[in-house]
PDB file of N, CA, C and O in Angstrom:
ATOM      1  N   MET A   1       7.292 226.661  78.300  1.00  0.00           N
ATOM      2  CA  MET A   1       6.529 225.516  77.842  1.00  0.00           C
ATOM      3  C   MET A   1       6.942 225.172  76.415  1.00  0.00           C
ATOM      4  O   MET A   1       7.015 226.038  75.544  1.00  0.00           O
ATOM      5  N   LEU A   2       7.209 223.900  76.200  1.00  0.00           N
ATOM      6  CA  LEU A   2       7.608 223.444  74.870  1.00  0.00           C
ATOM      7  C   LEU A   2       6.383 223.182  74.009  1.00  0.00           C
ATOM      8  O   LEU A   2       5.372 222.664  74.483  1.00  0.00           O
ATOM      9  N   PHE A   3       6.488 223.541  72.760  1.00  0.00           N
ATOM     10  CA  PHE A   3       5.392 223.308  71.829  1.00  0.00           C
ATOM     11  C   PHE A   3       5.782 222.169  70.887  1.00  0.00           C
ATOM     12  O   PHE A   3       6.111 222.387  69.721  1.00  0.00           O
ATOM     13  N   GLU A   4       5.736 220.969  71.417  1.00  0.00           N
ATOM     14  CA  GLU A   4       6.059 219.793  70.623  1.00  0.00           C
ATOM     15  C   GLU A   4       4.767 219.155  70.133  1.00  0.00           C
ATOM     16  O   GLU A   4       3.680 219.473  70.615  1.00  0.00           O
ATOM     17  N   LEU A   5       4.899 218.263  69.184  1.00  0.00           N
ATOM     18  CA  LEU A   5       3.722 217.572  68.675  1.00  0.00           C
ATOM     19  C   LEU A   5       3.181 216.628  69.742  1.00  0.00           C
ATOM     20  O   LEU A   5       3.921 215.835  70.323  1.00  0.00           O
ATOM     21  N   MET A   6       1.914 216.726  69.982  1.00  0.00           N
ATOM     22  CA  MET A   6       1.269 215.841  70.946  1.00  0.00           C
ATOM     23  C   MET A   6       0.714 214.635  70.190  1.00  0.00           C
ATOM     24  O   MET A   6       0.156 214.775  69.102  1.00  0.00           O
ATOM     25  N   ASN A   7       0.872 213.461  70.777  1.00  0.00           N
ATOM     26  CA  ASN A   7       0.339 212.222  70.222  1.00  0.00           C
ATOM     27  C   ASN A   7       0.858 211.939  68.815  1.00  0.00           C
ATOM     28  O   ASN A   7       0.134 211.396  67.980  1.00  0.00           O
ATOM     29  N   PHE A   8       2.091 212.300  68.556  1.00  0.00           N
ATOM     30  CA  PHE A   8       2.658 212.113  67.222  1.00  0.00           C
ATOM     31  C   PHE A   8       2.646 210.647  66.807  1.00  0.00           C
ATOM     32  O   PHE A   8       2.269 210.328  65.679  1.00  0.00           O
ATOM     33  N   LEU A   9       3.053 209.752  67.703  1.00  0.00           N
ATOM     34  CA  LEU A   9       3.122 208.336  67.343  1.00  0.00           C
ATOM     35  C   LEU A   9       1.749 207.775  67.022  1.00  0.00           C
ATOM     36  O   LEU A   9       1.597 207.027  66.057  1.00  0.00           O
ATOM     37  N   ALA A  10       0.759 208.124  67.810  1.00  0.00           N
ATOM     38  CA  ALA A  10      -0.604 207.647  67.544  1.00  0.00           C
ATOM     39  C   ALA A  10      -1.132 208.201  66.220  1.00  0.00           C
ATOM     40  O   ALA A  10      -1.802 207.496  65.465  1.00  0.00           O
ATOM     41  N   THR A  11      -0.827 209.447  65.954  1.00  0.00           N
ATOM     42  CA  THR A  11      -1.258 210.074  64.699  1.00  0.00           C
ATOM     43  C   THR A  11      -0.578 209.419  63.507  1.00  0.00           C
ATOM     44  O   THR A  11      -1.218 209.158  62.489  1.00  0.00           O
ATOM     45  N   PHE A  12       0.729 209.151  63.631  1.00  0.00           N
ATOM     46  CA  PHE A  12       1.458 208.512  62.538  1.00  0.00           C
ATOM     47  C   PHE A  12       0.947 207.091  62.306  1.00  0.00           C
ATOM     48  O   PHE A  12       0.812 206.664  61.159  1.00  0.00           O
ATOM     49  N   GLN A  13       0.663 206.353  63.384  1.00  0.00           N
ATOM     50  CA  GLN A  13       0.132 204.995  63.241  1.00  0.00           C
ATOM     51  C   GLN A  13      -1.228 205.031  62.546  1.00  0.00           C
ATOM     52  O   GLN A  13      -1.511 204.179  61.704  1.00  0.00           O
ATOM     53  N   ALA A  14      -2.064 205.998  62.885  1.00  0.00           N
ATOM     54  CA  ALA A  14      -3.364 206.136  62.229  1.00  0.00           C
ATOM     55  C   ALA A  14      -3.192 206.423  60.742  1.00  0.00           C
ATOM     56  O   ALA A  14      -3.942 205.900  59.917  1.00  0.00           O
ATOM     57  N   LEU A  15      -2.211 207.251  60.395  1.00  0.00           N
ATOM     58  CA  LEU A  15      -1.928 207.540  58.991  1.00  0.00           C
ATOM     59  C   LEU A  15      -1.504 206.271  58.256  1.00  0.00           C
ATOM     60  O   LEU A  15      -1.999 205.987  57.165  1.00  0.00           O
ATOM     61  N   MET A  16      -0.593 205.511  58.852  1.00  0.00           N
ATOM     62  CA  MET A  16      -0.121 204.279  58.208  1.00  0.00           C
ATOM     63  C   MET A  16      -1.259 203.271  58.065  1.00  0.00           C
ATOM     64  O   MET A  16      -1.349 202.586  57.046  1.00  0.00           O
ATOM     65  N   ASN A  17      -2.122 203.174  59.065  1.00  0.00           N
ATOM     66  CA  ASN A  17      -3.274 202.274  58.978  1.00  0.00           C
ATOM     67  C   ASN A  17      -4.202 202.689  57.847  1.00  0.00           C
ATOM     68  O   ASN A  17      -4.730 201.838  57.130  1.00  0.00           O
ATOM     69  N   MET A  18      -4.405 203.992  57.682  1.00  0.00           N
ATOM     70  CA  MET A  18      -5.262 204.492  56.619  1.00  0.00           C
ATOM     71  C   MET A  18      -4.658 204.203  55.240  1.00  0.00           C
ATOM     72  O   MET A  18      -5.364 203.788  54.321  1.00  0.00           O
ATOM     73  N   ILE A  19      -3.356 204.423  55.105  1.00  0.00           N
ATOM     74  CA  ILE A  19      -2.693 204.234  53.819  1.00  0.00           C
ATOM     75  C   ILE A  19      -2.720 202.772  53.379  1.00  0.00           C
ATOM     76  O   ILE A  19      -2.950 202.477  52.206  1.00  0.00           O
ATOM     77  N   PHE A  20      -2.484 201.859  54.322  1.00  0.00           N
ATOM     78  CA  PHE A  20      -2.328 200.446  53.972  1.00  0.00           C
ATOM     79  C   PHE A  20      -3.534 199.591  54.342  1.00  0.00           C
ATOM     80  O   PHE A  20      -3.389 198.381  54.518  1.00  0.00           O
ATOM     81  N   THR A  21      -4.714 200.179  54.464  1.00  0.00           N
ATOM     82  CA  THR A  21      -5.916 199.438  54.845  1.00  0.00           C
ATOM     83  C   THR A  21      -6.160 198.228  53.946  1.00  0.00           C
ATOM     84  O   THR A  21      -6.430 197.132  54.437  1.00  0.00           O
ATOM     85  N   ASP A  22      -6.065 198.424  52.637  1.00  0.00           N
ATOM     86  CA  ASP A  22      -6.358 197.332  51.706  1.00  0.00           C
ATOM     87  C   ASP A  22      -5.351 196.191  51.811  1.00  0.00           C
ATOM     88  O   ASP A  22      -5.739 195.024  51.760  1.00  0.00           O
ATOM     89  N   LEU A  23      -4.078 196.506  51.955  1.00  0.00           N
ATOM     90  CA  LEU A  23      -3.054 195.461  52.030  1.00  0.00           C
ATOM     91  C   LEU A  23      -3.068 194.741  53.374  1.00  0.00           C
ATOM     92  O   LEU A  23      -2.797 193.542  53.435  1.00  0.00           O
ATOM     93  N   VAL A  24      -3.380 195.455  54.446  1.00  0.00           N
ATOM     94  CA  VAL A  24      -3.499 194.817  55.762  1.00  0.00           C
ATOM     95  C   VAL A  24      -4.707 193.893  55.771  1.00  0.00           C
ATOM     96  O   VAL A  24      -4.631 192.774  56.279  1.00  0.00           O
ATOM     97  N   ALA A  25      -5.824 194.354  55.210  1.00  0.00           N
ATOM     98  CA  ALA A  25      -7.043 193.541  55.152  1.00  0.00           C
ATOM     99  C   ALA A  25      -6.835 192.287  54.307  1.00  0.00           C
ATOM    100  O   ALA A  25      -7.434 191.247  54.578  1.00  0.00           O
ATOM    101  N   ALA A  26      -5.993 192.383  53.291  1.00  0.00           N
ATOM    102  CA  ALA A  26      -5.707 191.228  52.436  1.00  0.00           C
ATOM    103  C   ALA A  26      -4.756 190.244  53.114  1.00  0.00           C
ATOM    104  O   ALA A  26      -4.559 189.132  52.622  1.00  0.00           O
ATOM    105  N   GLY A  27      -4.165 190.648  54.243  1.00  0.00           N
ATOM    106  CA  GLY A  27      -3.257 189.764  54.972  1.00  0.00           C
ATOM    107  C   GLY A  27      -1.872 189.671  54.374  1.00  0.00           C
ATOM    108  O   GLY A  27      -1.183 188.667  54.556  1.00  0.00           O
ATOM    109  N   LYS A  28      -1.457 190.696  53.667  1.00  0.00           N
ATOM    110  CA  LYS A  28      -0.141 190.695  53.015  1.00  0.00           C
ATOM    111  C   LYS A  28       0.860 191.623  53.680  1.00  0.00           C
ATOM    112  O   LYS A  28       2.063 191.498  53.452  1.00  0.00           O
ATOM    113  N   VAL A  29       0.376 192.562  54.510  1.00  0.00           N
ATOM    114  CA  VAL A  29       1.241 193.569  55.099  1.00  0.00           C
ATOM    115  C   VAL A  29       0.876 193.754  56.570  1.00  0.00           C
ATOM    116  O   VAL A  29      -0.298 193.725  56.942  1.00  0.00           O
ATOM    117  N   ALA A  30       1.897 193.943  57.393  1.00  0.00           N
ATOM    118  CA  ALA A  30       1.704 194.349  58.784  1.00  0.00           C
ATOM    119  C   ALA A  30       2.461 195.657  58.979  1.00  0.00           C
ATOM    120  O   ALA A  30       3.601 195.789  58.534  1.00  0.00           O
ATOM    121  N   VAL A  31       1.833 196.618  59.639  1.00  0.00           N
ATOM    122  CA  VAL A  31       2.441 197.932  59.829  1.00  0.00           C
ATOM    123  C   VAL A  31       2.413 198.282  61.304  1.00  0.00           C
ATOM    124  O   VAL A  31       1.364 198.229  61.947  1.00  0.00           O
ATOM    125  N   TYR A  32       3.575 198.642  61.836  1.00  0.00           N
ATOM    126  CA  TYR A  32       3.653 199.168  63.189  1.00  0.00           C
ATOM    127  C   TYR A  32       4.581 200.372  63.143  1.00  0.00           C
ATOM    128  O   TYR A  32       5.795 200.239  62.991  1.00  0.00           O
ATOM    129  N   LEU A  33       3.984 201.546  63.278  1.00  0.00           N
ATOM    130  CA  LEU A  33       4.686 202.823  63.173  1.00  0.00           C
ATOM    131  C   LEU A  33       5.457 202.887  61.862  1.00  0.00           C
ATOM    132  O   LEU A  33       4.838 202.922  60.799  1.00  0.00           O
ATOM    133  N   ASN A  34       6.791 202.903  61.902  1.00  0.00           N
ATOM    134  CA  ASN A  34       7.550 203.016  60.656  1.00  0.00           C
ATOM    135  C   ASN A  34       8.098 201.674  60.184  1.00  0.00           C
ATOM    136  O   ASN A  34       8.996 201.631  59.343  1.00  0.00           O
ATOM    137  N   ASN A  35       7.564 200.582  60.718  1.00  0.00           N
ATOM    138  CA  ASN A  35       7.966 199.245  60.276  1.00  0.00           C
ATOM    139  C   ASN A  35       6.878 198.667  59.388  1.00  0.00           C
ATOM    140  O   ASN A  35       5.724 198.552  59.800  1.00  0.00           O
ATOM    141  N   ILE A  36       7.247 198.308  58.180  1.00  0.00           N
ATOM    142  CA  ILE A  36       6.312 197.702  57.246  1.00  0.00           C
ATOM    143  C   ILE A  36       6.832 196.305  56.934  1.00  0.00           C
ATOM    144  O   ILE A  36       7.923 196.146  56.387  1.00  0.00           O
ATOM    145  N   LEU A  37       6.048 195.306  57.283  1.00  0.00           N
ATOM    146  CA  LEU A  37       6.425 193.916  57.057  1.00  0.00           C
ATOM    147  C   LEU A  37       5.533 193.343  55.968  1.00  0.00           C
ATOM    148  O   LEU A  37       4.307 193.352  56.085  1.00  0.00           O
ATOM    149  N   ILE A  38       6.159 192.843  54.907  1.00  0.00           N
ATOM    150  CA  ILE A  38       5.427 192.244  53.786  1.00  0.00           C
ATOM    151  C   ILE A  38       5.670 190.741  53.840  1.00  0.00           C
ATOM    152  O   ILE A  38       6.816 190.291  53.868  1.00  0.00           O
ATOM    153  N   TYR A  39       4.579 189.960  53.853  1.00  0.00           N
ATOM    154  CA  TYR A  39       4.759 188.521  53.890  1.00  0.00           C
ATOM    155  C   TYR A  39       3.903 187.872  52.808  1.00  0.00           C
ATOM    156  O   TYR A  39       2.696 188.099  52.716  1.00  0.00           O
ATOM    157  N   THR A  40       4.567 187.059  51.996  1.00  0.00           N
ATOM    158  CA  THR A  40       3.920 186.385  50.871  1.00  0.00           C
ATOM    159  C   THR A  40       4.498 184.975  50.756  1.00  0.00           C
ATOM    160  O   THR A  40       5.444 184.621  51.459  1.00  0.00           O
ATOM    161  N   THR A  41       3.921 184.186  49.869  1.00  0.00           N
ATOM    162  CA  THR A  41       4.391 182.812  49.697  1.00  0.00           C
ATOM    163  C   THR A  41       5.338 182.643  48.513  1.00  0.00           C
ATOM    164  O   THR A  41       6.151 181.719  48.503  1.00  0.00           O
ATOM    165  N   THR A  42       5.245 183.519  47.519  1.00  0.00           N
ATOM    166  CA  THR A  42       6.121 183.405  46.355  1.00  0.00           C
ATOM    167  C   THR A  42       6.891 184.705  46.141  1.00  0.00           C
ATOM    168  O   THR A  42       6.476 185.773  46.591  1.00  0.00           O
ATOM    169  N   LEU A  43       8.000 184.593  45.459  1.00  0.00           N
ATOM    170  CA  LEU A  43       8.830 185.761  45.181  1.00  0.00           C
ATOM    171  C   LEU A  43       8.118 186.735  44.255  1.00  0.00           C
ATOM    172  O   LEU A  43       8.208 187.947  44.452  1.00  0.00           O
ATOM    173  N   ASP A  44       7.412 186.229  43.248  1.00  0.00           N
ATOM    174  CA  ASP A  44       6.678 187.115  42.331  1.00  0.00           C
ATOM    175  C   ASP A  44       5.601 187.903  43.076  1.00  0.00           C
ATOM    176  O   ASP A  44       5.440 189.103  42.856  1.00  0.00           O
ATOM    177  N   GLU A  45       4.867 187.225  43.958  1.00  0.00           N
ATOM    178  CA  GLU A  45       3.844 187.903  44.744  1.00  0.00           C
ATOM    179  C   GLU A  45       4.483 188.950  45.660  1.00  0.00           C
ATOM    180  O   GLU A  45       3.939 190.038  45.850  1.00  0.00           O
ATOM    181  N   HIS A  46       5.642 188.608  46.223  1.00  0.00           N
ATOM    182  CA  HIS A  46       6.346 189.542  47.102  1.00  0.00           C
ATOM    183  C   HIS A  46       6.738 190.811  46.344  1.00  0.00           C
ATOM    184  O   HIS A  46       6.581 191.921  46.854  1.00  0.00           O
ATOM    185  N   ARG A  47       7.236 190.644  45.157  1.00  0.00           N
ATOM    186  CA  ARG A  47       7.633 191.801  44.358  1.00  0.00           C
ATOM    187  C   ARG A  47       6.429 192.653  43.980  1.00  0.00           C
ATOM    188  O   ARG A  47       6.524 193.880  43.949  1.00  0.00           O
ATOM    189  N   THR A  48       5.296 192.016  43.693  1.00  0.00           N
ATOM    190  CA  THR A  48       4.076 192.747  43.363  1.00  0.00           C
ATOM    191  C   THR A  48       3.594 193.564  44.561  1.00  0.00           C
ATOM    192  O   THR A  48       3.262 194.741  44.421  1.00  0.00           O
ATOM    193  N   ILE A  49       3.557 192.944  45.726  1.00  0.00           N
ATOM    194  CA  ILE A  49       3.103 193.639  46.931  1.00  0.00           C
ATOM    195  C   ILE A  49       4.083 194.753  47.305  1.00  0.00           C
ATOM    196  O   ILE A  49       3.660 195.830  47.727  1.00  0.00           O
ATOM    197  N   THR A  50       5.381 194.506  47.156  1.00  0.00           N
ATOM    198  CA  THR A  50       6.382 195.538  47.432  1.00  0.00           C
ATOM    199  C   THR A  50       6.145 196.756  46.548  1.00  0.00           C
ATOM    200  O   THR A  50       6.224 197.896  47.005  1.00  0.00           O
ATOM    201  N   HIS A  51       5.854 196.498  45.274  1.00  0.00           N
ATOM    202  CA  HIS A  51       5.568 197.590  44.343  1.00  0.00           C
ATOM    203  C   HIS A  51       4.326 198.366  44.793  1.00  0.00           C
ATOM    204  O   HIS A  51       4.312 199.596  44.738  1.00  0.00           O
ATOM    205  N   GLU A  52       3.291 197.657  45.234  1.00  0.00           N
ATOM    206  CA  GLU A  52       2.072 198.319  45.720  1.00  0.00           C
ATOM    207  C   GLU A  52       2.366 199.174  46.957  1.00  0.00           C
ATOM    208  O   GLU A  52       1.866 200.293  47.070  1.00  0.00           O
ATOM    209  N   VAL A  53       3.170 198.653  47.876  1.00  0.00           N
ATOM    210  CA  VAL A  53       3.536 199.407  49.075  1.00  0.00           C
ATOM    211  C   VAL A  53       4.262 200.685  48.684  1.00  0.00           C
ATOM    212  O   VAL A  53       3.955 201.757  49.205  1.00  0.00           O
ATOM    213  N   LEU A  54       5.212 200.582  47.779  1.00  0.00           N
ATOM    214  CA  LEU A  54       5.958 201.766  47.339  1.00  0.00           C
ATOM    215  C   LEU A  54       5.047 202.778  46.652  1.00  0.00           C
ATOM    216  O   LEU A  54       5.224 203.985  46.814  1.00  0.00           O
ATOM    217  N   GLN A  55       4.069 202.288  45.883  1.00  0.00           N
ATOM    218  CA  GLN A  55       3.113 203.191  45.236  1.00  0.00           C
ATOM    219  C   GLN A  55       2.258 203.919  46.271  1.00  0.00           C
ATOM    220  O   GLN A  55       2.009 205.118  46.142  1.00  0.00           O
ATOM    221  N   HIS A  56       1.808 203.191  47.298  1.00  0.00           N
ATOM    222  CA  HIS A  56       1.010 203.816  48.358  1.00  0.00           C
ATOM    223  C   HIS A  56       1.816 204.920  49.045  1.00  0.00           C
ATOM    224  O   HIS A  56       1.296 206.006  49.299  1.00  0.00           O
ATOM    225  N   LEU A  57       3.073 204.642  49.343  1.00  0.00           N
ATOM    226  CA  LEU A  57       3.925 205.637  50.000  1.00  0.00           C
ATOM    227  C   LEU A  57       4.123 206.854  49.112  1.00  0.00           C
ATOM    228  O   LEU A  57       4.038 207.990  49.580  1.00  0.00           O
ATOM    229  N   GLN A  58       4.387 206.623  47.837  1.00  0.00           N
ATOM    230  CA  GLN A  58       4.604 207.720  46.899  1.00  0.00           C
ATOM    231  C   GLN A  58       3.347 208.577  46.756  1.00  0.00           C
ATOM    232  O   GLN A  58       3.433 209.803  46.683  1.00  0.00           O
ATOM    233  N   THR A  59       2.189 207.938  46.717  1.00  0.00           N
ATOM    234  CA  THR A  59       0.927 208.663  46.596  1.00  0.00           C
ATOM    235  C   THR A  59       0.728 209.632  47.753  1.00  0.00           C
ATOM    236  O   THR A  59       0.161 210.710  47.575  1.00  0.00           O
ATOM    237  N   HIS A  60       1.197 209.249  48.939  1.00  0.00           N
ATOM    238  CA  HIS A  60       1.016 210.082  50.129  1.00  0.00           C
ATOM    239  C   HIS A  60       2.276 210.892  50.481  1.00  0.00           C
ATOM    240  O   HIS A  60       2.416 211.388  51.599  1.00  0.00           O
ATOM    241  N   ASN A  61       3.176 211.015  49.515  1.00  0.00           N
ATOM    242  CA  ASN A  61       4.407 211.801  49.675  1.00  0.00           C
ATOM    243  C   ASN A  61       5.249 211.358  50.874  1.00  0.00           C
ATOM    244  O   ASN A  61       5.827 212.186  51.578  1.00  0.00           O
ATOM    245  N   LEU A  62       5.312 210.054  51.094  1.00  0.00           N
ATOM    246  CA  LEU A  62       6.178 209.479  52.113  1.00  0.00           C
ATOM    247  C   LEU A  62       7.322 208.765  51.419  1.00  0.00           C
ATOM    248  O   LEU A  62       7.187 208.362  50.263  1.00  0.00           O
ATOM    249  N   TYR A  63       8.435 208.601  52.096  1.00  0.00           N
ATOM    250  CA  TYR A  63       9.577 207.963  51.480  1.00  0.00           C
ATOM    251  C   TYR A  63      10.260 207.034  52.470  1.00  0.00           C
ATOM    252  O   TYR A  63      10.007 207.093  53.673  1.00  0.00           O
ATOM    253  N   LEU A  64      11.131 206.171  51.947  1.00  0.00           N
ATOM    254  CA  LEU A  64      11.887 205.215  52.748  1.00  0.00           C
ATOM    255  C   LEU A  64      13.337 205.649  52.828  1.00  0.00           C
ATOM    256  O   LEU A  64      13.847 206.314  51.925  1.00  0.00           O
ATOM    257  N   GLN A  65      13.997 205.272  53.909  1.00  0.00           N
ATOM    258  CA  GLN A  65      15.444 205.438  53.974  1.00  0.00           C
ATOM    259  C   GLN A  65      16.036 204.102  53.537  1.00  0.00           C
ATOM    260  O   GLN A  65      15.920 203.098  54.241  1.00  0.00           O
ATOM    261  N   PHE A  66      16.666 204.102  52.374  1.00  0.00           N
ATOM    262  CA  PHE A  66      17.118 202.857  51.759  1.00  0.00           C
ATOM    263  C   PHE A  66      18.045 202.055  52.673  1.00  0.00           C
ATOM    264  O   PHE A  66      17.985 200.826  52.682  1.00  0.00           O
ATOM    265  N   LYS A  67      18.896 202.731  53.440  1.00  0.00           N
ATOM    266  CA  LYS A  67      19.847 202.017  54.295  1.00  0.00           C
ATOM    267  C   LYS A  67      19.150 201.250  55.411  1.00  0.00           C
ATOM    268  O   LYS A  67      19.753 200.360  56.010  1.00  0.00           O
ATOM    269  N   LYS A  68      17.897 201.575  55.703  1.00  0.00           N
ATOM    270  CA  LYS A  68      17.147 200.866  56.742  1.00  0.00           C
ATOM    271  C   LYS A  68      16.237 199.781  56.172  1.00  0.00           C
ATOM    272  O   LYS A  68      15.540 199.104  56.928  1.00  0.00           O
ATOM    273  N   CYS A  69      16.234 199.608  54.868  1.00  0.00           N
ATOM    274  CA  CYS A  69      15.345 198.650  54.212  1.00  0.00           C
ATOM    275  C   CYS A  69      16.033 197.310  53.980  1.00  0.00           C
ATOM    276  O   CYS A  69      17.236 197.248  53.730  1.00  0.00           O
ATOM    277  N   GLU A  70      15.254 196.252  54.065  1.00  0.00           N
ATOM    278  CA  GLU A  70      15.704 194.909  53.703  1.00  0.00           C
ATOM    279  C   GLU A  70      14.654 194.326  52.768  1.00  0.00           C
ATOM    280  O   GLU A  70      13.474 194.257  53.114  1.00  0.00           O
ATOM    281  N   PHE A  71      15.081 193.911  51.597  1.00  0.00           N
ATOM    282  CA  PHE A  71      14.149 193.379  50.608  1.00  0.00           C
ATOM    283  C   PHE A  71      14.408 191.897  50.382  1.00  0.00           C
ATOM    284  O   PHE A  71      15.548 191.435  50.443  1.00  0.00           O
ATOM    285  N   GLU A  72      13.332 191.161  50.121  1.00  0.00           N
ATOM    286  CA  GLU A  72      13.380 189.744  49.752  1.00  0.00           C
ATOM    287  C   GLU A  72      14.182 188.903  50.742  1.00  0.00           C
ATOM    288  O   GLU A  72      15.073 188.149  50.350  1.00  0.00           O
ATOM    289  N   GLN A  73      13.859 189.040  52.016  1.00  0.00           N
ATOM    290  CA  GLN A  73      14.538 188.289  53.076  1.00  0.00           C
ATOM    291  C   GLN A  73      13.723 187.047  53.445  1.00  0.00           C
ATOM    292  O   GLN A  73      12.493 187.083  53.412  1.00  0.00           O
ATOM    293  N   GLN A  74      14.393 185.965  53.789  1.00  0.00           N
ATOM    294  CA  GLN A  74      13.718 184.747  54.242  1.00  0.00           C
ATOM    295  C   GLN A  74      13.309 184.851  55.708  1.00  0.00           C
ATOM    296  O   GLN A  74      12.333 184.232  56.132  1.00  0.00           O
ATOM    297  N   GLN A  75      14.060 185.639  56.479  1.00  0.00           N
ATOM    298  CA  GLN A  75      13.696 185.914  57.870  1.00  0.00           C
ATOM    299  C   GLN A  75      14.146 187.319  58.223  1.00  0.00           C
ATOM    300  O   GLN A  75      15.154 187.812  57.716  1.00  0.00           O
ATOM    301  N   VAL A  76      13.383 187.955  59.099  1.00  0.00           N
ATOM    302  CA  VAL A  76      13.691 189.319  59.501  1.00  0.00           C
ATOM    303  C   VAL A  76      13.504 189.457  61.001  1.00  0.00           C
ATOM    304  O   VAL A  76      12.728 188.722  61.612  1.00  0.00           O
ATOM    305  N   LYS A  77      14.221 190.403  61.586  1.00  0.00           N
ATOM    306  CA  LYS A  77      14.022 190.751  62.977  1.00  0.00           C
ATOM    307  C   LYS A  77      12.982 191.863  62.993  1.00  0.00           C
ATOM    308  O   LYS A  77      13.200 192.931  62.421  1.00  0.00           O
ATOM    309  N   TYR A  78      11.856 191.613  63.647  1.00  0.00           N
ATOM    310  CA  TYR A  78      10.732 192.532  63.639  1.00  0.00           C
ATOM    311  C   TYR A  78      10.221 192.714  65.060  1.00  0.00           C
ATOM    312  O   TYR A  78       9.722 191.767  65.668  1.00  0.00           O
ATOM    313  N   LEU A  79      10.341 193.907  65.584  1.00  0.00           N
ATOM    314  CA  LEU A  79       9.901 194.222  66.949  1.00  0.00           C
ATOM    315  C   LEU A  79      10.548 193.306  67.980  1.00  0.00           C
ATOM    316  O   LEU A  79       9.916 192.891  68.951  1.00  0.00           O
ATOM    317  N   GLY A  80      11.814 193.004  67.748  1.00  0.00           N
ATOM    318  CA  GLY A  80      12.575 192.185  68.704  1.00  0.00           C
ATOM    319  C   GLY A  80      12.411 190.693  68.523  1.00  0.00           C
ATOM    320  O   GLY A  80      12.996 189.921  69.282  1.00  0.00           O
ATOM    321  N   LEU A  81      11.632 190.258  67.541  1.00  0.00           N
ATOM    322  CA  LEU A  81      11.430 188.843  67.267  1.00  0.00           C
ATOM    323  C   LEU A  81      11.990 188.499  65.903  1.00  0.00           C
ATOM    324  O   LEU A  81      12.042 189.346  65.011  1.00  0.00           O
ATOM    325  N   VAL A  82      12.411 187.248  65.741  1.00  0.00           N
ATOM    326  CA  VAL A  82      12.842 186.790  64.426  1.00  0.00           C
ATOM    327  C   VAL A  82      11.645 186.118  63.772  1.00  0.00           C
ATOM    328  O   VAL A  82      11.104 185.142  64.292  1.00  0.00           O
ATOM    329  N   VAL A  83      11.239 186.651  62.628  1.00  0.00           N
ATOM    330  CA  VAL A  83      10.069 186.150  61.916  1.00  0.00           C
ATOM    331  C   VAL A  83      10.552 185.411  60.668  1.00  0.00           C
ATOM    332  O   VAL A  83      11.322 185.951  59.874  1.00  0.00           O
ATOM    333  N   CYS A  84      10.090 184.169  60.507  1.00  0.00           N
ATOM    334  CA  CYS A  84      10.428 183.384  59.322  1.00  0.00           C
ATOM    335  C   CYS A  84       9.257 182.456  58.990  1.00  0.00           C
ATOM    336  O   CYS A  84       8.298 182.357  59.755  1.00  0.00           O
ATOM    337  N   GLU A  85       9.342 181.795  57.872  1.00  0.00           N
ATOM    338  CA  GLU A  85       8.283 180.881  57.462  1.00  0.00           C
ATOM    339  C   GLU A  85       8.133 179.752  58.475  1.00  0.00           C
ATOM    340  O   GLU A  85       9.113 179.212  58.988  1.00  0.00           O
ATOM    341  N   GLY A  86       6.884 179.418  58.744  1.00  0.00           N
ATOM    342  CA  GLY A  86       6.606 178.301  59.672  1.00  0.00           C
ATOM    343  C   GLY A  86       6.703 178.732  61.104  1.00  0.00           C
ATOM    344  O   GLY A  86       6.500 177.921  62.007  1.00  0.00           O
TER     345      GLY A  86
END
C-alpha cells in the first residue's frame, strides 16, 4: 500500500484560498491551485497588487518558479482560455 498524500489538491486549494482571501474578496485576484491571476485596470495598481501577492506568498513560506511566471501581460492563457480586457 502506498502512503501518498490524500486530497492534496483540495488541501492546497484551501491553503491558497486562505492566503488570498482579502485580494479575492476585493476582486483583484483569482486563484486556482497554483495559478494566480491578477487583474487590474492600471499598471500602477497591477504592480501594487503584484507586490501584495508576493508578500502573502513570502509570509507563508511559499515561492514562485520564475520561468513559469508572466508579469504585466495584456492577455494570458488561463485554464485553457485566453483572458484579455473586454
